[in-house]
C-alpha positions, 0 to 999 in steps of 0.5 A, spaced: 507 531 513 509 525 509 509 525 501 503 521 498 506 514 495 505 513 488 501 508 486 506 503 483 510 504 490 503 502 494 502 496 490 509 493 490 509 494 498 502 491 498 504 485 494 509 483 500 505 484 506 503 476 506 510 473 504 516 475 501 516 474 494 521 475 488 521 480 483 516 476 477 512 474 483 511 482 486 510 484 479 504 479 478 501 480 485 501 488 484 498 487 478 492 482 481 491 487 487 490 493 482 486 489 478 491 490 472 492 498 473 499 496 476 504 492 472 511 495 473 516 493 468 522 489 470 527 495 471 522 499 474 521 494 479 528 493 481 529 501 481 523 501 486 526 495 490 533 499 491 529 505 493 525 502 498 530 498 501 534 504 502 528 507 505 528 501 510 521 499 507 523 492 504 529 488 505 532 482 501 531 475 506 533 470 501 537 469 495 537 463 490 540 461 484 535 459 478 538 457 472 544 460 473 541 467 475 540 470 482 533 470 485 532 475 491 526 474 495 524 481 498 520 482 505 516 488 508 519 491 514 515 493 520 517 500 517 514 498 510 508 495 513 507 502 517 508 506 511 503 502 507 498 502 512 499 510 513 497 510 506 491 506 506 488 510 511 490 517 507 487 514 501 481 511 504 480 518 508 481 522 501 476 517 498 471 518 504 471 526 503 470 525 495 464 520 496 461 525 502 461 531 497 458 527 491 452 525 496 451 532 498 451 534 491 446 529 489 442 531 495 444 525 500 447 525 507 451 531 509 456 528 514 463 526 512 465 519 514 472 520 518 477 514 518 479 511 525 486 512 526 487 517 519 493 520 517 492 526 522 493 521 528 498 516 526 500 511 521 496 505 523 489 503 521 485 502 527 481 496 527 482 495 520 487 492 515 491 495 509 486 495 505 479 495 509 480 501 514 475 502 519 470 508 517 468 511 524 460 510 524 461 505 518 460 498 519 465 494 523 
């Protein structure tokens, strides 16, 4: 079983799913995607990026010098994308369990929706993106 990802790591990876970004842009995008909950400090970000690179989830794809400082652009690897999708499904499945329980307690439907391709089966979101995994029995 894979350990759950910490929220900052999740949003750092999510920030990189569209295009390679440099550090400040990653911080900004992670903040946008998390609605302001995750805005890693610069030192925290670069420590996380170093760890994620060591795990094979991100890689440096470009370096340029801007105002005498080196700016590195990071990209998500295939393994990083798979880990991001796996975590998105895990989170969606956990949320569906809590939502179903809340509905049951409130007298709503008793069935628990299951996320297609959830963590028990594979680190891939079946038919959904990293942020909109498809729920079995739910809208397509």
